[in-house]
C-alpha positions as CSV (number, residue, x, y, z in Angstrom):
1,M,27.9,11.6,29.6
2,K,24.2,11.6,31.1
3,P,22.5,8.5,30.9
4,Y,19.7,7.8,28.1
5,A,16.1,8.1,29.7
6,D,13.3,6.3,27.9
7,H,10.4,8.0,29.1
8,F,7.6,6.8,26.3
9,S,7.8,2.6,26.2
10,R,5.3,1.7,27.9
11,L,3.1,4.4,26.2
12,A,4.4,3.6,22.5
13,P,0.9,2.7,20.9
14,A,-0.4,5.8,22.5
15,Y,2.0,7.9,21.5
16,A,1.9,6.7,17.7
17,S,-1.9,7.2,17.6
18,C,-2.2,10.5,19.8
19,R,0.6,12.9,18.9
20,P,0.2,15.2,15.7
21,G,1.8,14.8,12.6
22,Y,4.7,17.0,10.8
23,P,3.5,19.2,7.8
24,E,4.4,17.9,4.7
25,G,6.1,20.9,3.7
26,L,9.0,20.1,6.4
27,F,9.9,16.8,4.4
28,D,9.2,18.7,1.1
29,Y,12.1,21.9,2.3
30,L,14.6,19.1,3.7
31,G,14.1,16.4,0.6
32,G,14.9,20.0,-1.3
33,L,18.4,20.6,0.7
34,V,20.1,17.6,-0.7
35,S,21.1,16.5,-4.4
36,R,21.1,13.0,-3.6
37,H,18.1,10.9,-1.8
38,D,20.1,7.5,-1.3
39,L,19.8,7.5,2.5
40,A,18.1,9.5,5.3
41,W,19.2,8.9,9.2
42,D,16.2,9.1,11.3
43,C,17.8,9.6,14.6
44,A,15.7,8.9,17.8
45,A,12.9,7.9,15.5
46,G,10.3,7.0,18.2
47,S,7.0,5.3,16.5
48,G,7.8,6.9,12.9
49,Q,6.2,9.8,13.0
50,A,8.8,11.4,10.7
51,T,10.5,8.2,9.0
52,I,7.7,7.7,6.9
53,P,7.4,11.1,5.6
54,L,11.0,10.9,4.5
55,A,10.6,7.5,2.9
56,R,8.3,8.9,0.8
57,R,11.4,11.0,-0.6
58,F,14.6,8.9,0.0
59,H,15.6,5.1,-1.7
60,R,16.0,4.0,2.1
61,V,15.6,5.1,5.5
62,I,17.3,4.0,8.8
63,A,15.4,4.5,12.1
64,T,17.2,4.0,15.3
65,D,15.9,4.2,18.5
66,I,16.8,2.8,21.8
67,S,13.1,1.7,22.4
68,A,12.3,-1.6,20.9
69,A,8.4,-0.2,21.9
70,M,8.8,2.6,20.2
71,L,10.1,1.4,16.9
72,Q,7.8,-1.5,16.9
73,Q,4.8,1.0,16.4
74,T,6.5,2.3,12.9
75,P,4.2,1.4,10.1
76,S,5.6,-1.1,7.9
77,H,7.6,0.5,4.5
78,P,9.8,-1.4,1.8
79,A,12.5,1.4,1.8
80,V,12.3,1.9,6.1
81,E,15.0,-0.4,8.2
82,C,14.8,0.1,11.8
83,R,17.5,-0.4,14.5
84,V,17.5,-0.6,18.4
85,T,20.5,1.4,18.9
86,P,21.5,4.7,20.7
87,A,22.2,7.7,18.9
88,E,26.3,7.7,19.0
89,A,26.1,3.8,17.4
90,S,24.1,4.0,14.4
91,G,25.7,1.4,12.1
92,L,26.0,3.7,9.4
93,A,29.2,3.8,7.1
94,D,31.1,6.9,6.9
95,G,29.9,9.5,4.3
96,S,26.9,7.5,3.8
97,A,23.8,9.7,4.6
98,D,22.5,12.4,2.6
99,L,20.1,13.7,5.5
100,V,20.2,13.0,9.2
101,T,17.2,14.0,11.2
102,V,16.3,14.2,14.8
103,A,12.5,15.1,15.5
104,Q,11.7,16.3,19.0
105,A,14.2,14.2,20.6
106,L,17.4,16.4,20.4
107,H,16.7,16.8,23.9
108,W,17.3,13.6,25.2
109,L,20.3,12.5,23.4
110,N,24.1,13.3,24.3
111,P,25.2,15.8,22.0
112,E,28.9,15.1,23.1
113,T,28.4,11.7,21.1
114,F,25.9,12.1,19.0
115,Y,27.1,15.2,16.7
116,P,30.6,13.3,16.3
117,E,28.4,10.2,14.8
118,A,26.3,12.5,12.6
119,A,29.5,14.5,11.2
120,R,30.8,10.9,10.5
121,V,27.7,9.4,8.4
122,L,26.8,12.8,7.0
123,V,28.2,12.9,3.1
124,P,30.0,16.3,2.2
125,G,27.4,18.8,1.8
126,G,25.0,16.6,3.9
127,V,22.6,18.3,6.0
128,L,21.7,17.7,9.7
129,A,18.2,18.8,10.6
130,V,16.6,18.9,14.2
131,W,13.4,20.3,15.3
132,T,10.9,20.5,18.2
133,Y,7.5,21.9,19.0
134,G,6.5,23.1,22.5
135,V,3.1,24.1,23.8
136,Q,0.1,23.9,21.5
137,Y,-2.7,26.9,21.0
138,L,-6.1,25.9,21.2
139,D,-8.1,28.3,18.3
140,E,-10.6,28.8,21.6
141,P,-9.1,31.5,24.2
142,V,-10.7,29.9,27.0
143,L,-9.7,26.3,25.8
144,D,-6.5,27.4,25.0
145,S,-6.0,29.1,28.9
146,V,-7.1,25.5,30.7
147,V,-5.0,23.5,28.9
148,R,-2.0,26.1,29.4
149,H,-2.5,26.0,33.2
150,F,-2.2,22.3,33.1
151,Y,0.6,22.4,31.3
152,A,2.4,25.0,33.3
153,D,0.9,24.6,36.9
154,I,-0.6,21.1,37.0
155,V,1.8,18.9,35.1
156,G,4.3,21.7,35.4
157,P,6.5,20.5,38.4
158,Y,6.9,17.3,36.5
159,W,8.6,17.9,33.6
160,P,12.0,16.2,33.1
161,P,14.8,18.9,33.3
162,E,14.8,18.4,29.7
163,R,12.4,20.2,28.9
164,R,13.8,24.0,29.0
165,H,15.4,22.9,25.8
166,V,12.0,22.3,24.1
167,E,10.8,25.7,25.4
168,S,14.0,27.5,24.1
169,G,13.2,26.2,20.5
170,Y,16.5,24.4,21.2
171,R,18.2,27.2,20.8
172,T,20.1,26.5,24.8
173,L,21.5,23.3,22.9
174,P,24.8,23.5,20.8
175,F,24.6,23.0,16.9
176,P,27.7,22.0,15.2
177,F,27.3,23.1,11.8
178,P,27.3,26.6,10.2
179,E,23.3,27.1,10.3
180,L,20.8,27.7,7.6
181,E,17.7,29.6,7.3
182,P,15.0,27.4,7.6
183,P,11.0,28.5,6.6
184,V,8.5,29.2,9.2
185,L,6.5,25.9,9.8
186,A,3.7,24.7,12.1
187,M,1.9,21.7,13.1
188,E,-1.8,21.8,12.8
189,E,-4.7,19.5,13.4
190,L,-8.1,19.7,13.9
191,W,-9.2,17.5,16.9
192,S,-11.9,16.3,19.0
193,L,-11.9,16.8,22.8
194,A,-10.8,13.2,23.0
195,Q,-7.9,13.4,20.8
196,L,-6.8,16.4,23.0
197,L,-6.6,14.6,25.8
198,G,-5.2,11.3,24.4
199,Y,-2.3,13.8,23.4
200,V,-2.3,15.1,26.5
201,A,-2.0,11.8,28.5
202,T,1.7,10.9,26.3
203,W,3.4,13.9,27.5
204,S,6.1,12.8,29.7
205,A,5.1,15.1,32.7
206,T,1.6,13.7,32.5
207,Q,3.4,10.2,33.0
208,R,5.5,11.0,36.3
209,F,2.0,13.0,37.9
210,R,0.5,9.5,37.3
211,E,3.7,7.6,38.8
212,T,4.6,10.2,41.8
213,V,0.6,11.2,42.7
214,G,-1.3,8.1,42.4
215,H,-3.9,9.3,39.7
216,D,-4.6,10.7,36.4
217,P,-4.5,14.0,36.2
218,V,-6.2,14.1,32.5
219,D,-9.5,13.1,34.1
220,Q,-9.7,16.6,35.7
221,L,-8.6,18.7,32.7
222,G,-11.3,16.3,30.7
223,Q,-14.0,17.5,33.0
224,E,-12.7,21.3,33.0
225,L,-12.3,21.3,29.2
226,E,-16.1,19.8,28.7
227,Q,-17.5,23.1,30.4
228,H,-16.3,25.0,27.5
229,W,-15.7,22.6,24.6
230,G,-19.7,22.3,23.7
231,D,-20.1,18.9,21.6
232,P,-17.1,16.3,22.7
233,S,-17.4,15.1,19.0
234,A,-16.9,18.9,17.7
235,V,-13.2,19.4,16.5
236,R,-11.1,22.3,17.4
237,R,-8.0,23.7,15.5
238,I,-4.6,23.0,17.5
239,R,-1.2,24.4,16.3
240,W,1.7,23.4,17.0
241,P,4.7,26.2,15.8
242,L,8.0,24.4,14.8
243,C,11.3,25.3,15.8
244,L,14.0,23.9,13.4
245,R,17.7,24.0,13.4
246,V,19.3,23.1,9.8
247,G,23.1,22.9,9.0
248,R,25.2,21.7,6.1
249,S,28.4,19.7,6.9
250,P,31.5,20.7,5.2
251,V,31.9,19.9,1.6
């Protein structure tokens, strides 16, 4: 079993404020897959990017994560309970969850322990949904090229090995249930230059670059992007295709 890696506790406030939001259509789709909406378990919930949208569709949501600092960033909601616990020890009762989700975090988990826990807590016919997003697309080709160079060549050597699963759309990871065919979904934001740089600063590879090299590579990235961005307060459309895997537990 691999040890859990906590790459984000030190960045918890920035992560909560700088990460893009998931489309409402994702949660409408997931909510429509289950007939009962009593309980959803958001595993490795981080700062609640998926937790709060789920809470608008389920009577209760249990959000778990190994990082108390990340969970503390989750907005307050009467339907949400946060628990600091690893993925294989949710504390949920057998057959109690209608939906289990893992948003942009499956690559950090131990599949051999998480999947049995998910199967244990799901109701018969319940749904497991995991999703990820990789590199973003900017609508301006020159800007897109600069950011992709930063992603692959500047901080590229500092991505953890698990990043390969993100880039494969989680197709390099096992999945325990027969899969459903999900819709094509993407995240979109209209961001200023400062917002984009704030997001890039939360990458685990950016953090490891800082710690290893001793300076912040985002400063140079900002200077390069400024040459082509125009007014720094102007917003640009940024898009992240979602890779979604969904399966239903046996009835």
